[in-house]
C-alpha positions in Angstrom: 10.1 65.0 -21.5 7.8 62.2 -20.8 5.2 63.0 -23.5 8.2 63.4 -26.0 9.1 59.7 -25.3 5.5 58.8 -25.5 5.0 60.9 -28.8 8.6 59.3 -30.0 7.3 55.6 -29.0 3.9 55.7 -30.5 1.7 55.3 -27.2 -0.7 57.2 -28.9 -1.1 54.3 -31.5 -1.5 51.8 -28.8 -3.7 48.8 -30.4 -3.2 50.0 -33.8 0.5 49.6 -34.5 0.2 46.6 -36.9 -2.7 48.4 -38.6 -0.8 51.9 -38.9 2.3 50.5 -39.7 0.6 48.3 -42.9 -1.4 51.1 -44.2 2.0 53.2 -44.0 3.5 50.3 -46.0 1.0 50.2 -48.7 0.5 53.8 -49.5 4.6 54.9 -49.3 4.4 52.5 -52.7 1.7 53.7 -53.9 2.6 57.4 -53.4 6.1 57.2 -54.6 4.5 56.4 -57.9 1.4 59.3 -57.2 4.2 62.0 -57.1 6.2 60.7 -60.1 9.2 59.2 -58.6 8.8 55.8 -59.8 6.5 54.7 -63.3 3.9 52.4 -63.0 6.3 49.6 -64.1 7.6 49.9 -60.8 4.6 50.3 -59.1 3.2 47.0 -60.1 6.8 45.1 -59.5 5.8 46.8 -55.9 2.5 45.1 -56.0 3.0 42.5 -53.3 4.7 45.6 -51.2 1.3 47.2 -51.2 -0.8 43.8 -50.8 1.3 42.7 -47.8 0.7 46.1 -46.3 -2.9 45.6 -46.5 -2.6 41.9 -45.7 -1.0 43.3 -42.4 -3.6 45.7 -41.5 -6.1 43.6 -42.3 -4.7 40.8 -39.9 -3.8 43.6 -37.0 -8.0 44.2 -37.0 -8.9 40.3 -36.8 -6.5 39.6 -34.3 -8.1 43.4 -32.4 -11.5 41.3 -33.4 -10.6 38.3 -31.8 -8.9 39.8 -28.9 -12.4 41.5 -27.8 -14.7 38.9 -28.2 -12.5 36.5 -25.9 -13.3 39.0 -23.6 -16.3 39.6 -24.2 -16.8 35.7 -23.7 -14.5 35.8 -20.7 -16.7 38.4 -19.1 -19.9 36.3 -18.6 
């Protein structure tokens, strides 16, 4: 039972949740256009969502990099 809770709560993605959320947000908007659910005009109107998701993923990477650099500097 503990393993199921670990999967549902995202324990496998610890430390990468921000990046995953950002990429899923961006990819879901593009995928809905790719499979034909939305038009090109709808995709263009969703551009802020797509770029926001990619920005969130990039921010997560930057924060993780800053944490690792701070840990290295503290260890010295």
